[in-house]
Residue frames as qw, qx, qy, qz and C-alpha x, y, z in Angstrom:
[[0.306, 0.035, -0.920, 0.243, 125.34, 156.14, 115.38],
 [0.199, 0.169, 0.584, -0.768, 122.79, 157.77, 117.63],
 [0.579, 0.231, -0.178, -0.762, 120.25, 157.86, 114.77],
 [0.533, 0.110, -0.814, -0.205, 120.65, 154.11, 114.13],
 [0.122, -0.088, -0.851, 0.504, 119.99, 153.40, 117.80],
 [0.383, 0.232, 0.281, -0.849, 116.83, 155.59, 117.77],
 [0.617, 0.217, -0.463, -0.598, 115.54, 153.82, 114.65],
 [0.419, 0.072, -0.902, 0.074, 116.26, 150.39, 116.15],
 [0.035, 0.155, 0.730, -0.664, 114.57, 151.19, 119.48],
 [0.483, 0.258, 0.087, -0.832, 111.54, 152.77, 117.80],
 [0.574, 0.177, -0.677, -0.426, 111.23, 149.71, 115.50],
 [0.281, -0.041, -0.916, 0.283, 111.27, 147.39, 118.49],
 [0.222, 0.226, 0.504, -0.803, 108.67, 149.50, 120.28],
 [0.550, 0.254, -0.248, -0.756, 106.49, 149.50, 117.17],
 [0.527, 0.095, -0.822, -0.194, 106.77, 145.73, 116.72],
 [0.103, -0.111, -0.840, 0.520, 105.95, 145.16, 120.40],
 [0.371, 0.250, 0.283, -0.848, 102.91, 147.40, 120.19],
 [0.609, 0.209, -0.473, -0.602, 101.64, 145.68, 117.04],
 [0.404, 0.052, -0.911, 0.071, 102.26, 142.26, 118.61],
 [0.044, 0.185, 0.731, -0.655, 100.37, 143.16, 121.77],
 [0.467, 0.280, 0.046, -0.838, 97.57, 144.76, 119.86],
 [0.571, 0.196, -0.661, -0.445, 97.26, 141.73, 117.56],
 [0.357, -0.032, -0.912, 0.201, 97.22, 139.27, 120.44],
 [0.100, 0.208, 0.613, -0.755, 94.84, 141.23, 122.64],
 [0.379, -0.048, -0.358, -0.852, 91.37, 142.50, 121.99],
 [0.715, -0.028, 0.360, -0.598, 88.01, 140.87, 122.33],
 [0.172, 0.206, -0.937, -0.226, 88.38, 137.19, 121.76],
 [0.772, -0.038, 0.149, -0.616, 85.41, 134.94, 121.41],
 [0.424, -0.145, 0.894, 0.024, 85.18, 131.18, 121.65],
 [0.517, 0.301, -0.408, -0.689, 84.06, 129.91, 118.24],
 [0.870, -0.003, -0.420, -0.257, 83.93, 126.25, 119.16],
 [0.564, -0.570, 0.553, -0.226, 84.85, 123.77, 121.83],
 [0.485, 0.359, -0.787, -0.129, 87.04, 120.78, 121.04],
 [0.801, -0.280, 0.348, -0.399, 85.55, 117.60, 122.41],
 [0.457, -0.272, 0.834, 0.147, 86.69, 114.00, 122.25],
 [0.655, 0.477, 0.582, -0.066, 84.10, 113.44, 119.54],
 [0.421, 0.891, -0.037, -0.168, 85.59, 116.12, 117.26],
 [0.170, -0.684, 0.677, 0.213, 89.11, 114.66, 117.34],
 [0.762, 0.332, -0.476, -0.288, 89.83, 112.05, 114.63],
 [0.758, -0.404, 0.488, -0.157, 90.29, 108.58, 116.06],
 [0.376, 0.508, -0.751, -0.193, 92.74, 105.95, 114.94],
 [0.921, -0.153, 0.183, -0.308, 91.97, 102.27, 115.09],
 [0.097, -0.512, 0.846, 0.118, 94.57, 99.55, 115.43],
 [0.846, 0.151, -0.263, -0.439, 93.54, 96.65, 113.32],
 [0.903, -0.260, 0.341, -0.002, 94.25, 93.02, 113.94],
 [0.407, -0.408, 0.653, 0.491, 97.33, 91.41, 112.42],
 [0.454, 0.461, -0.394, -0.652, 97.25, 91.58, 108.64],
 [0.684, 0.080, 0.720, -0.084, 95.51, 88.50, 107.32],
 [0.079, 0.274, -0.678, -0.678, 96.27, 87.60, 103.75],
 [0.171, -0.240, -0.881, -0.369, 93.11, 86.75, 101.89],
 [0.097, 0.446, 0.608, -0.650, 90.78, 88.75, 104.16],
 [0.078, 0.441, 0.646, 0.618, 87.69, 89.60, 102.19],
 [0.242, -0.169, 0.130, -0.947, 85.37, 92.55, 102.70],
 [0.359, 0.120, 0.773, -0.509, 82.22, 91.61, 104.59],
 [0.649, 0.460, 0.147, -0.588, 80.01, 91.91, 101.52],
 [0.440, 0.485, -0.676, -0.338, 82.03, 89.50, 99.41],
 [0.923, -0.039, -0.313, -0.220, 81.81, 85.73, 99.10],
 [0.505, -0.640, 0.564, -0.132, 83.45, 83.79, 101.94],
 [0.680, 0.382, -0.619, -0.085, 85.78, 80.93, 101.18],
 [0.917, -0.390, -0.067, -0.056, 86.64, 77.79, 103.14],
 [0.686, 0.397, -0.345, 0.503, 90.41, 78.42, 102.78],
 [0.602, -0.613, -0.305, 0.411, 92.16, 79.00, 106.08],
 [0.094, 0.984, -0.060, 0.139, 93.32, 82.57, 106.71],
 [0.790, 0.084, -0.206, 0.571, 97.03, 83.11, 106.82],
 [0.330, -0.924, -0.060, 0.184, 98.68, 85.54, 109.23],
 [0.567, 0.650, -0.210, 0.459, 101.69, 87.68, 108.32],
 [0.671, -0.691, -0.011, 0.268, 104.54, 87.94, 110.82],
 [0.444, 0.800, -0.272, 0.299, 107.82, 89.87, 110.66],
 [0.790, -0.527, 0.041, 0.312, 111.22, 89.38, 112.28],
 [0.103, 0.908, -0.389, -0.120, 114.61, 91.07, 112.08],
 [0.929, -0.040, 0.261, 0.259, 117.36, 89.01, 110.44],
 [0.225, -0.710, 0.391, 0.540, 120.85, 90.02, 109.32],
 [0.058, 0.303, -0.776, -0.550, 120.88, 87.72, 106.25],
 [0.731, 0.060, -0.325, -0.597, 118.42, 85.73, 104.16],
 [0.571, 0.085, -0.808, 0.116, 119.97, 82.51, 105.52],
 [0.002, -0.007, -0.681, 0.732, 119.21, 83.68, 109.07],
 [0.558, 0.083, 0.040, -0.825, 115.61, 84.47, 107.98],
 [0.722, 0.100, -0.602, -0.325, 115.30, 80.94, 106.58],
 [0.358, 0.057, -0.833, 0.418, 116.59, 79.44, 109.84],
 [0.285, 0.033, 0.442, -0.850, 113.96, 81.42, 111.79],
 [0.700, 0.097, -0.270, -0.654, 111.30, 80.01, 109.47],
 [0.637, 0.087, -0.766, -0.001, 112.54, 76.48, 110.18],
 [0.085, 0.067, -0.729, 0.676, 112.56, 77.08, 113.98],
 [0.425, 0.149, 0.369, -0.813, 108.94, 78.16, 113.97],
 [0.345, 0.250, 0.891, 0.154, 107.76, 75.87, 111.16],
 [0.342, 0.786, 0.298, -0.420, 106.47, 78.78, 109.08],
 [0.677, 0.467, 0.360, 0.440, 107.04, 79.98, 105.49],
 [0.280, -0.474, 0.112, 0.828, 109.40, 82.80, 104.58],
 [0.466, 0.777, 0.419, -0.060, 107.51, 85.11, 102.20],
 [0.455, 0.801, -0.049, 0.386, 110.13, 87.79, 101.62],
 [0.651, -0.513, -0.075, 0.554, 113.36, 89.23, 102.93],
 [0.392, 0.713, 0.113, 0.570, 114.61, 92.76, 102.38],
 [0.070, 0.688, -0.255, 0.676, 116.88, 95.17, 104.24],
 [0.093, 0.205, -0.784, 0.579, 117.09, 93.06, 107.38],
 [0.566, 0.039, 0.404, -0.717, 113.34, 92.43, 107.67],
 [0.077, -0.020, -0.964, -0.255, 111.90, 88.99, 107.02],
 [0.609, 0.016, 0.082, -0.789, 108.19, 88.51, 106.36],
 [0.035, -0.023, 0.999, -0.013, 106.55, 85.16, 107.09],
 [0.644, -0.116, -0.200, -0.729, 103.12, 83.68, 106.44],
 [0.068, 0.037, -0.972, 0.224, 101.45, 80.97, 108.43],
 [0.541, -0.408, -0.474, -0.562, 98.04, 79.54, 109.19],
 [0.545, -0.263, -0.671, 0.429, 99.08, 78.94, 112.80],
 [0.318, -0.894, -0.315, 0.007, 97.94, 81.11, 115.69],
 [0.361, 0.710, -0.232, 0.558, 100.23, 84.16, 115.83],
 [0.446, -0.729, 0.305, -0.420, 100.01, 84.57, 119.63],
 [0.951, -0.251, 0.178, 0.013, 100.91, 80.92, 120.20],
 [0.783, 0.435, -0.076, 0.439, 103.91, 81.24, 117.87],
 [0.063, 0.783, -0.271, 0.556, 105.14, 84.35, 119.69],
 [0.689, -0.587, 0.301, -0.300, 104.79, 82.63, 123.08],
 [0.983, 0.048, 0.071, 0.160, 106.51, 79.50, 121.72],
 [0.582, 0.603, -0.178, 0.515, 109.43, 81.61, 120.54],
 [0.226, -0.771, 0.313, -0.506, 109.73, 83.42, 123.85],
 [0.885, -0.386, 0.215, -0.147, 109.78, 80.08, 125.78],
 [0.931, 0.096, 0.159, 0.314, 112.53, 78.67, 123.54],
 [0.315, -0.718, 0.208, 0.584, 114.56, 81.91, 123.28],
 [0.571, 0.401, 0.529, 0.483, 114.05, 82.12, 119.49],
 [0.124, 0.032, 0.154, 0.980, 114.33, 85.42, 117.57],
 [0.252, 0.433, 0.541, -0.675, 111.22, 87.51, 118.20],
 [0.104, 0.405, 0.720, 0.554, 108.29, 87.43, 115.76],
 [0.142, 0.354, 0.317, -0.868, 105.86, 90.31, 115.53],
 [0.441, 0.612, 0.656, -0.007, 102.45, 90.43, 113.81],
 [0.249, 0.112, 0.363, 0.891, 102.51, 92.56, 110.69],
 [0.112, 0.651, 0.569, -0.490, 99.93, 95.12, 111.80],
 [0.198, 0.418, 0.475, 0.748, 98.14, 97.21, 109.24],
 [0.048, -0.474, -0.445, 0.759, 97.05, 100.52, 110.75],
 [0.111, 0.538, 0.603, 0.578, 94.08, 102.23, 109.17],
 [0.095, -0.095, 0.173, -0.976, 92.60, 105.65, 109.77],
 [0.112, 0.450, 0.832, -0.305, 89.28, 105.34, 111.56],
 [0.198, -0.040, -0.281, -0.938, 86.48, 106.81, 109.52],
 [0.471, 0.257, 0.630, -0.562, 82.79, 106.79, 110.22],
 [0.158, 0.170, 0.851, 0.472, 80.73, 104.96, 107.63]]
């Protein structure tokens, strides 16, 4: 029993010594983290169906905005579409997706004033990369 205790204590002492030796020593600063070296994320505008890259041909068709709302059933999602006068695009797992050519902010404010179920722009987050 005494031998096991000696082995255990000596093992702990050895591990402590190795840990202290590994953490100590001469450390040097190899680089400084600045705000410029941290990747940045950019929040894009609400997803616009039909958005074209800047180098492609522009069309005269109005851009449509995607909005989402929570709804328990497809029928409830269709009622929300009727309240706002927008088109139900899809419904799945309690989330309804709508498309409209109306101003998203005005629709959200209209819904808040009339105590309608809340609409939210369908944001598309993209990683910011330098070109």
